C-alpha positions as CSV (number, residue, x, y, z in Angstrom):
1,M,212.4,111.5,32.2
2,E,209.7,109.5,34.0
3,E,207.2,110.3,31.1
4,D,209.7,108.7,28.6
5,M,209.8,105.6,30.7
6,D,206.0,105.4,30.9
7,N,205.9,105.9,27.1
8,G,208.5,103.2,26.6
9,E,206.5,100.8,28.8
10,L,203.3,101.6,26.9
11,I,205.0,100.9,23.6
12,R,206.4,97.6,24.9
13,D,203.0,96.5,26.2
14,L,201.3,97.3,22.9
15,A,204.0,95.5,21.0
16,E,203.5,92.4,23.2
17,E,199.8,92.6,22.8
18,N,200.1,92.9,19.0
19,Q,202.5,89.9,18.9
20,T,200.0,87.9,20.9
21,R,197.2,88.8,18.5
22,K,199.3,87.7,15.5
23,I,200.0,84.4,17.2
24,L,196.3,83.8,18.0
25,E,195.5,84.6,14.4
26,I,198.0,82.1,13.1
27,L,196.7,79.4,15.5
28,N,193.2,80.0,14.2
29,E,194.3,79.8,10.5
30,C,196.4,76.6,10.7
31,A,195.2,73.1,10.1
32,D,197.4,71.5,12.7
33,I,199.9,72.2,15.4
34,E,203.0,71.6,13.2
35,E,201.9,74.2,10.7
36,A,201.2,76.7,13.6
37,K,204.6,76.1,15.1
38,K,206.3,76.7,11.7
39,K,204.4,80.0,11.2
40,V,205.0,81.3,14.7
41,K,208.7,80.5,14.3
42,E,208.7,82.5,11.0
43,L,207.0,85.4,12.8
44,L,209.6,85.4,15.5
45,N,212.5,85.3,13.1
46,K,211.4,88.5,11.2
């Protein structure tokens, strides 16, 4: 049971890290903050 919890925590941590990477990539691609906000909102609404 504890191993399942550890695996779940690992999956959650990896998902959060990947989401952060996607947001950073969006920020680097955008011309301004408004475009970045729009794209991040779209990402979160998927």
